[in-house]
Residue, then its C-alpha position, 0 to 999 in steps of 0.5 A: m500500500n502506498t503510504a506517501p502523503l497528499a500534496v495540497t497546492l496553495g491556490d491564489p495566495a491572496g484568497i482563502g487558500p492559506e487560511i483553509v489549509v491551516k484549518a484543514w491541518m488543525a482538523l486532521r493532524e491527529g487522524g489524517p490523511k497526512f498532507f503537505v502544502v506546495g506553496d509559499a511558506k510565508s503566506v501559510a504562516a501568516a494565516t496561523s494568527g502568529e502562533p509559532g511552530i505551526v508551519r514547518t518547511i520541508s525539502a521532500p514529500e517524505e519528510a511530511l509524514d513525520a512532521f504532520p502530527a506536530a506541524l503543517p509541512v510546506l514545500d516552500i516555493p516562495l512568491p516574488s513578493a508578499a501577497v495582499l489578502g483580498t487583492p489578486n495579483p498577476a505577479s503571483a501567477a507564475s508561482v501559482i502555476r509552478w505550485i500546480e506543476t510541482a504537485v503534478d510532477l510529484a504525483l506522476a513520480g509516485k512521491v505523493r498519492a494525490v493532488v488536492t488543489a486550493p482555489i485559483a483565480k482565473a483572471p490574474l492567471y489569464d493576465a499573465g498568459f495562462k491559456f487554460p479555462g481552469h485547473t481541470e484542463f491544465l491538469g489534462e495537459l500536464t498528464a497528457s503524455t503519461p500512459f493511462d489504462g482507460v478512457r482518458g479525461p479530464i472530466m469534471m465530477l462534483a460529489a456531495a453526500d450520495l450525489r455524484v454529477t459529471l459535466v459534458t460542458v463546463h464553463t460554457p455560456i448557456a446560449r452556447v450549450a446546445g451548440q456544443l452538445s454532441v453524441d460523442g461528447i456525452v458518450h465520452a463523459a459517460q464512459v469516463t464516469a462509469q470507469a471512475l465509478q468502478r475504479d475510484f468508487g468501488i461500484a462494480a456495475p455503475r448505473l448512470a442517469v443522463a439529464g435532458l437539456n430542455p424543460h420536461a426533457g423536451e416533451n417529445g420534441g415539443i420543447g426542443r429536439e436536442e433530447i431526440e437528436i443528441v441525448a437519446p442517441a448517446v444513451a443508446a450508444l452507451r447501452n450498446l457499449g454495455i454501460d447501464a445508462q438511462g435517460p434523458f430525464p427532466s432535470d427538475s425531477l432527477f435529484h430528490a432522495e428517491a431519484r438518487a437511489r436509482y443511480d450512481g451518477v448523473i451525466c449533466l449537460y451544463h454547469d448549473q444543472a450539475l452544481i445547483p443540486v450539489k450545493m443545495l444538498d451540501f453547500w459546505g461539503g461538496v468536492n470537485i474530482t477530476l476523472g480520467l487522469p493517471i493521477v488522483r486530483t480533488s479540490p474544494d467546490h468553491g472559489t478564492a473568496f477574496d471578499i473574506a480573505g484574512q478575516g478568519i471566517a473561511r470554512a475548511d469543510s470542503l477542503i477537508a472533504a476533498l482531502r478525505a476523498a483523495d485519500e479514499i480514491a488513492l487507497r482504492r487505486s493502490a489496493 
């Protein structure tokens, strides 16, 4: 069994990342899972309210295992200048990107069991030339040349309580969603989801529900034809591949407790169709999981929260859930 620690990237240092990694360590230091931070040690130390000895810099991942019960280990990759809480700065972008690249390299080398990413702010990264929509696509690029036994992603899954949803389109304006849907796109997302439910969640025969796009799932073409022309053919193709897929279903009746008992995952067609039910079910505890990669990656299901950075009121629930999810998935993959 792989006993390596988890790596947590600090995210945007001007946001709540430093605060929530400290709070997560305080909650998990006795029982684990053990992790270390890849980021700027001064930013992490600043989030400890001045308490001495909470942060310990390390030079290699294995040092985190002994350090973790007594102090929060940090693989220190310093910022060029100190972050100002609440004020994102493009000057930090190169460091934020390097933190992610470092954690992924460590995961690919087997020196960490999983990567957990604190939230990044896309605007300052874009200002610095970052070309990816977000973490998910960047991680796909960083791991693209590494062999992977299965259908490759990246596909975004959100999980909360007993609900798991994956997205066919992600940060797509609602006016463009229909034009970006295709049979192949839905089939690919569902294949990656079914594979992950087996490999990462231990579900031998996953059951998938596929949501419709339009109200009432199109009402047999009366309220749109995407269900007839795209979604239903994708469901049929999945069933021909041996995947237990059903749909398209109206999304307004797909997420209550009795409905959730009938499937193991939902294929959602656009962002809010997936994220609204997750956040209604467990606003603080949702987890973002990237499927179809040769490494394990999770993250909290929230953003940088610049408006409350440095106030000591950020909740670490979602990061803690992301750490536990990464630990569980890594354990299954190594079993």
